[in-house]
C-alpha positions as CSV (number, residue, x, y, z in Angstrom):
1,X,-55.4,-4.2,-37.3
2,X,-54.6,-8.0,-37.6
3,X,-51.4,-7.2,-39.4
4,X,-50.4,-4.7,-36.7
5,X,-51.0,-7.3,-34.0
6,X,-48.9,-9.8,-35.8
7,X,-46.1,-7.3,-36.3
8,X,-46.2,-6.4,-32.5
9,X,-46.1,-10.1,-31.6
10,X,-43.0,-10.6,-33.8
11,X,-41.3,-7.6,-32.2
12,X,-42.0,-8.8,-28.7
13,X,-40.6,-12.3,-29.6
14,X,-37.4,-10.9,-31.1
15,X,-36.9,-8.6,-28.1
16,X,-37.2,-11.6,-25.7
17,X,-35.0,-13.8,-27.7
18,X,-31.3,-14.3,-27.3
19,X,-28.6,-14.2,-30.1
20,X,-29.6,-17.6,-31.2
21,X,-33.3,-16.9,-31.5
22,X,-34.0,-18.9,-28.3
23,X,-36.0,-17.2,-25.5
24,X,-33.4,-15.4,-23.3
25,X,-34.8,-17.0,-20.2
26,X,-34.1,-20.5,-21.5
27,X,-31.1,-20.4,-23.9
28,X,-29.6,-23.5,-25.3
29,X,-26.2,-21.8,-25.6
30,X,-24.5,-19.2,-23.4
31,X,-21.3,-17.1,-23.6
32,X,-18.8,-16.6,-20.7
33,X,-16.0,-14.0,-20.8
34,X,-12.3,-14.9,-20.5
35,X,-10.5,-11.6,-20.1
36,X,-6.7,-11.8,-19.6
37,X,-3.5,-9.8,-20.4
38,X,-2.5,-11.9,-23.5
39,X,0.0,-9.3,-24.5
40,X,2.5,-7.5,-22.2
41,X,4.5,-8.6,-19.2
42,X,2.0,-11.2,-17.9
43,X,1.3,-12.8,-21.3
44,X,3.0,-16.2,-20.5
45,X,1.0,-16.7,-17.3
46,X,-2.2,-15.4,-18.9
47,X,-1.8,-17.9,-21.7
48,X,-1.9,-20.8,-19.2
49,X,-4.9,-19.2,-17.5
50,X,-6.8,-18.9,-20.8
51,X,-6.0,-22.6,-21.5
52,X,-7.4,-23.6,-18.1
53,X,-10.6,-21.7,-18.7
54,X,-11.1,-23.1,-22.2
55,X,-10.5,-26.6,-20.9
56,X,-13.3,-26.1,-18.3
57,X,-15.6,-25.1,-21.2
58,X,-14.5,-28.3,-23.1
59,X,-15.2,-30.5,-20.1
60,X,-18.8,-29.1,-19.7
61,X,-19.5,-29.3,-23.4
62,X,-18.3,-32.9,-23.6
63,X,-20.9,-33.7,-21.0
64,X,-23.5,-32.3,-23.4
65,X,-23.5,-28.9,-21.7
66,X,-24.8,-27.4,-18.5
67,X,-27.7,-29.3,-16.9
68,X,-30.4,-26.7,-16.6
69,X,-34.2,-27.3,-15.8
70,X,-35.1,-26.8,-19.5
71,X,-32.4,-29.0,-20.9
72,X,-28.7,-28.9,-21.8
73,X,-27.0,-25.6,-22.4
74,X,-23.7,-25.5,-24.3
75,X,-21.0,-22.9,-23.4
76,X,-18.8,-20.7,-25.6
77,X,-15.8,-19.0,-24.1
78,X,-15.3,-15.5,-25.4
79,X,-11.6,-14.5,-25.1
80,X,-10.3,-10.9,-25.0
81,X,-7.0,-9.2,-24.1
82,X,-7.1,-6.7,-21.2
83,X,-3.4,-5.8,-21.9
84,X,-3.0,-5.4,-18.1
85,X,-4.4,-1.8,-18.4
86,X,-7.3,-0.6,-16.4
87,X,-8.9,1.5,-19.2
88,X,-8.6,-1.3,-21.8
89,X,-9.7,-4.0,-19.3
90,X,-12.8,-2.1,-18.1
91,X,-13.8,-1.2,-21.7
92,X,-13.5,-4.8,-22.8
93,X,-15.3,-6.1,-19.8
94,X,-18.2,-3.7,-20.5
95,X,-18.2,-4.9,-24.1
96,X,-18.5,-8.5,-23.0
97,X,-21.4,-7.6,-20.8
98,X,-23.1,-5.8,-23.7
99,X,-22.7,-9.0,-25.7
100,X,-24.7,-10.9,-23.2
101,X,-22.1,-13.0,-21.3
102,X,-23.5,-14.8,-18.3
103,X,-20.2,-14.7,-16.3
104,X,-16.7,-13.4,-16.5
105,X,-13.3,-14.6,-15.2
106,X,-9.8,-13.5,-15.7
107,X,-7.1,-10.9,-14.7
108,X,-3.5,-11.7,-14.0
109,X,-2.9,-8.2,-12.8
110,X,-4.7,-7.6,-9.4
111,X,-5.4,-3.8,-9.8
112,X,-7.7,-4.5,-12.8
113,X,-9.5,-7.2,-10.8
114,X,-10.2,-4.5,-8.2
115,X,-11.6,-2.2,-10.9
116,X,-13.9,-4.9,-12.4
117,X,-15.0,-5.9,-8.9
118,X,-16.1,-2.3,-8.3
119,X,-18.3,-2.5,-11.4
120,X,-19.7,-5.9,-10.3
121,X,-20.6,-4.4,-6.9
122,X,-23.0,-2.1,-8.6
123,X,-24.0,-4.2,-11.6
124,X,-24.0,-7.9,-10.4
125,X,-22.2,-10.5,-12.6
126,X,-20.7,-13.8,-11.6
127,X,-17.1,-12.7,-11.5
128,X,-14.1,-15.0,-10.9
129,X,-10.7,-13.2,-10.7
130,X,-7.9,-15.8,-11.2
131,X,-5.0,-13.8,-9.8
132,X,-3.7,-13.6,-6.3
133,X,-5.5,-10.6,-4.8
134,X,-4.1,-8.4,-2.1
135,X,-5.2,-9.3,1.4
136,X,-7.2,-6.0,1.6
137,X,-9.4,-7.3,-1.2
138,X,-10.9,-9.8,1.3
139,X,-11.8,-7.2,4.0
140,X,-15.5,-7.1,4.8
141,X,-17.5,-5.2,2.2
142,X,-14.8,-5.1,-0.4
143,X,-15.6,-8.0,-2.7
144,X,-19.0,-7.8,-4.5
145,X,-21.7,-10.3,-3.6
146,X,-21.0,-12.1,-6.9
147,X,-17.2,-12.1,-6.9
148,X,-15.4,-15.3,-5.9
149,X,-11.6,-15.7,-5.8
150,X,-10.2,-19.2,-6.4
151,X,-6.7,-18.1,-5.4
152,X,-5.8,-16.8,-2.0
153,X,-4.0,-13.6,-0.9
154,X,-0.2,-13.1,-0.8
155,X,-0.5,-13.2,3.0
156,X,-1.5,-16.9,2.6
157,X,1.4,-17.5,0.2
158,X,3.8,-16.1,2.8
159,X,2.3,-18.0,5.7
160,X,2.5,-21.3,3.8
161,X,6.1,-20.7,2.9
162,X,7.0,-19.7,6.4
163,X,5.1,-22.7,7.9
164,X,6.7,-25.2,5.5
165,X,10.2,-23.8,6.1
166,X,9.8,-23.9,9.9
167,X,7.6,-26.9,10.5
168,X,8.3,-29.2,7.5
169,X,11.9,-28.4,7.1
170,X,12.8,-27.4,10.7
171,X,14.4,-24.1,9.9
172,X,14.9,-21.6,12.7
173,X,16.8,-18.6,11.2
174,X,15.1,-16.8,8.3
175,X,16.3,-14.0,5.9
176,X,13.4,-12.7,4.0
177,X,13.5,-10.7,0.8
178,X,10.3,-8.8,-0.1
179,X,9.1,-7.1,-3.2
180,X,8.4,-3.4,-2.5
181,X,4.6,-3.5,-3.1
182,X,1.5,-5.2,-1.6
183,X,2.5,-8.6,-3.0
184,X,5.8,-8.5,-1.2
185,X,4.6,-6.9,2.0
186,X,1.6,-9.3,2.3
187,X,4.0,-12.3,1.8
188,X,6.3,-10.8,4.4
189,X,3.5,-10.5,6.9
190,X,2.5,-14.1,6.3
191,X,6.1,-15.4,6.7
192,X,6.5,-13.4,9.9
193,X,3.2,-14.8,11.4
194,X,4.3,-18.4,10.7
195,X,7.8,-17.7,12.0
196,X,6.4,-16.3,15.3
197,X,4.2,-19.3,15.8
198,X,7.1,-21.6,15.2
199,X,9.6,-19.6,17.4
200,X,11.8,-18.9,14.4
201,X,14.0,-15.8,14.2
202,X,14.1,-13.3,11.4
203,X,17.8,-12.6,11.0
204,X,17.6,-10.3,8.0
205,X,15.2,-8.4,5.8
206,X,15.3,-6.4,2.6
207,X,13.0,-5.4,-0.2
208,X,13.5,-4.6,-3.9
209,X,11.2,-3.2,-6.6
210,X,9.4,-5.2,-9.2
211,X,11.7,-5.7,-12.2
212,X,15.0,-5.9,-10.3
213,X,17.5,-8.1,-12.2
214,X,20.7,-7.7,-10.2
215,X,20.5,-9.1,-6.7
216,X,24.3,-9.2,-6.0
217,X,24.3,-6.7,-3.2
218,X,21.3,-8.2,-1.5
219,X,22.7,-11.7,-1.7
220,X,26.0,-10.5,-0.1
221,X,23.8,-9.3,2.8
222,X,22.0,-12.7,2.9
223,X,25.4,-14.5,3.0
224,X,26.7,-12.4,5.8
225,X,23.5,-12.9,7.9
226,X,24.1,-16.7,7.9
227,X,20.4,-17.8,7.9
228,X,19.5,-21.5,7.6
229,X,16.8,-20.5,5.1
230,X,16.5,-17.7,2.6
231,X,12.8,-17.0,1.7
232,X,12.0,-14.7,-1.2
233,X,8.8,-13.1,-2.5
234,X,10.1,-12.7,-6.1
235,X,7.9,-14.1,-8.9
236,X,8.1,-14.7,-12.6
237,X,11.2,-13.1,-14.3
238,X,12.4,-11.6,-11.0
239,X,12.4,-15.1,-9.5
240,X,14.3,-16.6,-12.4
241,X,17.0,-13.9,-12.1
242,X,17.2,-14.2,-8.3
243,X,17.5,-18.0,-8.2
244,X,20.1,-18.1,-11.0
245,X,22.2,-15.6,-9.0
246,X,21.7,-17.6,-5.7
247,X,23.3,-20.6,-7.6
248,X,26.1,-18.6,-9.1
249,X,27.1,-17.2,-5.7
250,X,26.9,-20.6,-4.1
251,X,24.2,-19.7,-1.6
252,X,22.5,-23.0,-2.1
253,X,25.6,-24.7,-0.5
254,X,25.3,-22.6,2.7
255,X,21.5,-22.4,3.3
256,X,18.1,-23.6,2.0
257,X,16.8,-21.5,-0.8
258,X,13.0,-21.1,-0.6
259,X,11.1,-19.1,-3.3
260,X,7.7,-18.6,-1.8
261,X,5.4,-19.2,-4.8
262,X,6.4,-20.9,-8.1
263,X,5.0,-22.2,-11.4
264,X,6.4,-24.6,-14.0
265,X,6.9,-21.7,-16.4
266,X,9.2,-20.0,-13.9
267,X,11.1,-23.3,-13.1
268,X,11.6,-23.9,-16.9
269,X,13.5,-20.6,-17.0
270,X,16.2,-22.0,-14.7
271,X,19.0,-24.4,-15.7
272,X,18.5,-27.7,-13.7
273,X,21.6,-27.0,-11.6
274,X,20.0,-23.7,-10.4
275,X,16.6,-25.4,-9.7
276,X,18.1,-28.3,-7.8
277,X,17.2,-28.3,-4.1
278,X,15.1,-25.1,-4.3
279,X,12.0,-25.3,-2.2
280,X,8.7,-23.5,-3.0
281,X,4.9,-23.6,-2.6
282,X,3.1,-24.7,-5.8
283,X,-0.7,-24.1,-6.1
284,X,-1.0,-27.2,-8.3
285,X,1.6,-29.6,-9.4
286,X,0.5,-32.0,-12.1
287,X,2.5,-35.0,-10.9
288,X,1.1,-36.2,-7.5
289,X,1.9,-39.9,-8.2
290,X,3.5,-40.3,-4.8
291,X,1.2,-38.1,-2.8
292,X,-0.5,-39.5,0.3
293,X,-4.1,-38.7,-0.9
294,X,-4.5,-41.2,-3.7
295,X,-7.9,-39.7,-4.7
296,X,-6.4,-36.3,-5.3
297,X,-3.4,-37.9,-7.1
298,X,-5.9,-39.6,-9.5
299,X,-7.9,-36.4,-10.0
300,X,-4.7,-34.4,-10.8
301,X,-3.7,-37.1,-13.3
302,X,-7.1,-37.1,-15.0
303,X,-7.2,-33.4,-15.5
304,X,-3.5,-33.2,-16.5
305,X,-4.0,-36.0,-19.1
306,X,-6.9,-33.9,-20.6
307,X,-4.8,-30.7,-20.5
308,X,-1.7,-32.3,-22.0
309,X,-3.7,-33.9,-24.8
310,X,-5.0,-30.4,-25.7
311,X,-2.0,-28.3,-25.1
312,X,1.0,-30.7,-25.4
313,X,2.5,-29.8,-22.0
314,X,1.5,-30.4,-18.3
315,X,-1.0,-28.3,-16.5
316,X,0.6,-25.4,-14.6
317,X,-0.5,-23.7,-11.4
318,X,-2.3,-20.7,-12.9
319,X,-4.1,-22.9,-15.5
320,X,-5.5,-24.8,-12.5
321,X,-6.6,-21.6,-10.8
322,X,-8.6,-20.6,-13.9
323,X,-9.9,-24.2,-14.5
324,X,-11.2,-24.3,-10.9
325,X,-12.7,-20.8,-11.2
326,X,-14.7,-21.7,-14.4
327,X,-15.8,-25.0,-13.1
328,X,-17.2,-23.2,-10.0
329,X,-18.9,-20.7,-12.2
330,X,-20.6,-23.5,-14.1
331,X,-21.5,-25.4,-10.9
332,X,-23.1,-22.1,-9.7
333,X,-25.3,-22.0,-12.8
334,X,-26.4,-25.6,-12.4
335,X,-27.0,-25.4,-8.7
336,X,-29.0,-22.1,-9.0
337,X,-30.9,-23.5,-12.0
338,X,-30.5,-20.0,-13.3
339,X,-28.1,-17.5,-14.7
340,X,-29.2,-14.8,-12.3
341,X,-26.0,-13.5,-10.6
342,X,-27.4,-13.2,-7.1
343,X,-29.0,-16.7,-7.3
344,X,-25.7,-18.1,-8.6
345,X,-23.8,-16.5,-5.7
346,X,-26.4,-17.9,-3.2
347,X,-26.0,-21.4,-4.7
348,X,-22.2,-21.3,-4.4
349,X,-22.5,-20.4,-0.7
350,X,-25.1,-23.1,0.1
351,X,-24.1,-26.3,2.0
352,X,-21.4,-24.4,3.8
353,X,-19.9,-23.4,0.5
354,X,-18.4,-26.8,0.0
355,X,-17.1,-28.0,-3.4
356,X,-14.7,-30.4,-5.0
357,X,-11.7,-29.5,-7.2
358,X,-9.0,-31.2,-9.1
359,X,-6.7,-30.7,-6.1
360,X,-9.1,-31.9,-3.4
361,X,-12.0,-30.6,-1.3
362,X,-12.6,-26.9,-0.8
363,X,-15.2,-24.4,0.5
364,X,-16.1,-20.8,0.1
365,X,-15.4,-18.8,3.2
366,X,-17.5,-15.8,4.3
367,X,-15.0,-13.5,2.7
368,X,-15.6,-15.3,-0.6
369,X,-12.1,-16.7,-0.8
370,X,-11.6,-20.5,-1.3
371,X,-10.2,-22.6,1.5
372,X,-8.5,-25.8,0.3
373,X,-7.6,-28.9,2.2
374,X,-4.4,-28.7,0.1
375,X,-3.8,-25.0,-0.3
376,X,-0.5,-25.5,-2.0
377,X,2.1,-28.3,-2.3
378,X,5.6,-28.1,-0.9
379,X,7.9,-28.9,-3.8
380,X,11.7,-29.4,-4.1
381,X,13.4,-28.7,-7.4
382,X,15.0,-31.5,-9.3
383,X,18.5,-31.1,-10.7
384,X,20.6,-32.6,-13.5
385,X,20.2,-36.4,-13.6
386,X,17.0,-36.3,-11.6
387,X,14.8,-34.9,-14.4
388,X,13.4,-37.7,-16.5
389,X,11.8,-35.4,-19.1
390,X,11.7,-31.6,-19.8
391,X,8.7,-31.0,-17.5
392,X,9.9,-33.3,-14.6
393,X,10.7,-30.3,-12.5
394,X,9.8,-31.0,-8.9
395,X,9.3,-33.6,-6.2
396,X,6.3,-33.0,-3.9
397,X,7.3,-33.3,-0.3
398,X,4.2,-32.1,1.6
399,X,1.5,-29.5,1.6
400,X,-0.1,-26.6,3.5
401,X,-3.8,-26.1,3.7
402,X,-7.1,-25.6,5.7
403,X,-8.2,-22.6,7.7
404,X,-4.9,-22.3,9.5
405,X,-3.2,-20.9,6.4
406,X,-5.8,-18.1,5.9
407,X,-5.9,-14.7,7.7
408,X,-8.5,-15.0,10.3
409,X,-11.9,-13.5,9.5
410,X,-11.7,-11.2,12.5
411,X,-8.6,-9.5,11.1
412,X,-10.7,-8.8,7.9
413,X,-13.5,-7.1,9.8
414,X,-15.9,-10.1,10.1
């Protein structure tokens, strides 16, 4: 009988213990999932997102780990490739959960983020998508209680571009080129909203599908419309092709070229003469040396120094999105004093949802999107002779931010 009782006690202890033999309620080490399309069309951006996430893990572990009531808890980032495929991504997400991760972040491809959010709605998990989700994702009742998006919707991207073009640059006549999907249409709606507020005129519109590489016919229409600013929704390889052709056709000599949303990886795909004078909104630019908010400039420098020491190049926009996401996940654990998903979500929303980031103050809105004082920075491309080193790509000329750049909550059903 005594042997049986001892055996049962051992079984109960092992059942309650985590992978490291520590009681699951009070682990001294946890895993978090980093699920991204590391192969396929989004691989270059996904690589920077992975790096941002792993840097956040490094920052926490260099502090000794998460500060939990029972002591310090170190973090391991578990990386997997979702291949930008729903079946693969969902399967690998479920595998991560079965392996005991305490939170998951990732997705460059928004449709997969929607699919994982649907699972999280039924099976709560701290989930931080690091892509730009469609505006409809933020409608009341869509995001799970434990899903938090550190990037905004394409509508906000468009609104910022339109507001910067009209208010910062004083442009009054806009030709807008959309992409024929929710990304392009949401950006279009944001640009149009900003133009209406500023009394600007839309003098031309067109749209093309994702993957278009010949814009000659479109650019002839742009030239004929004689706008004072040409705003485009194209991103990644599409943006590189478009901006090169704008330069080749001499449009930059007749009007301001404004690509709505850019990253360093995209800008590096352009010869300096094609980048010169191009305006865009940049979620995070590493060099804020001349920026008016010196605290934010110092914060950007500190994190960029750490990133550059680890990865040998400056921090890019999507790396910053991921870094902020994982740092918020970790703050949620510490503030909740727990890894319980619902307690983590409640902790993030406490104190009016306010938090600090490497690009300044922010807060979680009721729709669980992040509102930043500096939503994105208005940048102007540097040309030949201006670039002091290979990553000296832009000059920061302003910013857009705050509640005014977000779709109002009433329009989302709140």
